C-alpha positions as CSV (number, residue, x, y, z in Angstrom):
1,M,-12.3,5.0,-0.9
2,I,-10.9,2.0,0.9
3,I,-7.0,1.1,0.7
4,P,-5.7,-1.7,2.0
5,V,-2.5,-1.8,3.7
6,V,-0.6,-4.7,3.6
7,T,1.7,-5.6,6.6
8,E,1.9,-7.3,10.1
9,D,3.1,-4.4,11.6
10,M,-0.4,-3.5,13.6
11,I,1.5,-0.1,15.2
12,Y,2.3,1.5,11.8
13,F,-0.8,0.8,10.7
14,S,-2.7,2.3,13.4
15,K,-0.2,5.9,12.6
16,L,-1.4,5.7,8.8
17,K,-4.9,5.2,10.0
18,S,-4.8,8.0,12.8
19,L,-3.1,10.2,10.0
20,T,-5.8,9.7,6.6
21,N,-8.0,12.7,5.8
22,E,-11.9,11.3,5.7
23,N,-11.5,10.3,1.9
24,Y,-10.1,7.6,2.8
25,E,-10.8,4.4,5.1
26,L,-7.4,2.3,5.7
27,L,-7.8,-1.4,5.6
28,H,-5.4,-3.4,7.8
29,V,-4.5,-6.5,5.5
30,K,-2.3,-8.7,8.1
31,R,-2.1,-12.1,6.7
32,S,-3.0,-13.7,3.5
33,E,-6.6,-14.5,4.0
34,D,-7.3,-10.6,4.4
35,M,-6.7,-10.7,0.7
36,D,-9.8,-13.3,0.1
37,K,-12.5,-10.8,1.4
38,L,-11.2,-7.7,-1.2
39,N,-13.0,-8.3,-4.7
40,L,-9.5,-7.8,-6.6
41,D,-11.0,-8.9,-10.0
42,I,-13.8,-6.2,-10.5
43,T,-11.9,-3.2,-8.1
44,K,-8.8,-1.2,-8.7
45,Y,-7.6,-0.4,-5.0
46,I,-4.8,1.6,-4.3
47,F,-2.6,-0.6,-1.9
48,V,0.4,0.4,0.2
49,V,2.8,-2.2,0.7
50,D,5.0,-3.2,3.7
51,L,8.1,-4.0,1.6
52,N,10.1,-5.5,4.5
53,S,7.0,-7.6,4.8
54,V,6.4,-11.5,2.9
55,L,2.9,-10.3,2.5
56,Y,3.6,-8.6,-0.7
57,K,4.4,-11.7,-2.8
58,Q,1.0,-12.8,-1.9
59,L,-0.5,-9.7,-2.9
60,T,1.3,-10.1,-6.5
61,K,0.5,-13.6,-6.8
62,R,-3.2,-12.5,-6.5
63,A,-4.1,-9.2,-7.9
64,N,-3.5,-8.0,-11.3
65,R,-5.5,-4.4,-11.1
66,F,-3.5,-2.7,-8.6
67,C,-1.9,0.5,-8.3
68,A,1.0,0.0,-4.9
69,I,2.9,2.3,-2.1
70,G,5.3,0.4,-1.7
71,Y,7.1,1.6,2.0
72,Y,10.7,0.3,3.4
73,P,12.7,1.2,6.3
74,H,15.1,3.7,5.5
75,V,18.4,1.5,6.8
76,K,17.3,-1.4,4.1
77,K,17.6,0.8,0.7
78,E,17.5,-2.6,-1.1
79,L,13.7,-2.5,-0.8
80,L,13.6,0.6,-3.3
81,S,14.8,-1.7,-6.2
82,L,12.2,-4.6,-4.9
83,G,9.3,-1.7,-5.3
84,M,10.1,-1.3,-8.6
85,E,10.3,-4.9,-9.5
86,I,6.8,-5.6,-8.5
87,G,5.1,-2.6,-10.2
88,C,4.7,0.1,-7.3
89,K,3.7,3.2,-8.3
90,I,5.5,5.3,-5.6
91,T,8.5,4.0,-3.3
92,V,9.1,5.8,-0.1
93,T,10.6,5.5,3.5
94,R,8.6,4.8,6.3
95,S,8.7,8.5,7.2
96,V,7.8,9.8,4.2
97,L,4.4,7.7,3.9
98,V,3.7,9.4,7.3
99,K,4.9,13.0,6.5
100,K,2.9,12.9,2.8
101,L,0.3,10.0,3.0
102,N,-2.6,11.9,2.0
103,T,-0.9,13.9,-0.7
104,I,0.4,10.5,-2.4
105,L,-2.8,9.2,-1.8
106,D,-4.6,11.7,-3.4
107,D,-1.8,11.7,-6.6
108,I,-2.3,8.1,-7.5
109,K,-6.7,8.9,-7.0
110,G,-6.4,10.9,-9.5
111,D,-3.8,8.8,-12.1
112,I,-6.3,5.9,-11.4
113,N,-8.9,8.3,-12.3
114,E,-7.5,9.4,-15.2
115,D,-7.3,5.5,-17.1
């Protein structure tokens, strides 16, 4: 399953990519043009979204069929409410995402399959 990761942070993306199991292929979405390559009208994606980046605004403008995992630096707790506001299925800190990435993806994938 392809998981678009919406972030400008290449180092963090690489870290997440190295942690994912073989069931998931992470795709780096580092600018709004990268979203144009996704088939947002037909495919329901699980996006991993950096809430500390302005790119999340492009996602909410373009996609109406998505589940999202929002993440934020622990020092910016106000971004937790942003995750809920834009409809993230789950919002966690960066460190929690690193520790539980595959478990979170498995849980959300199960929820999507039930819909």
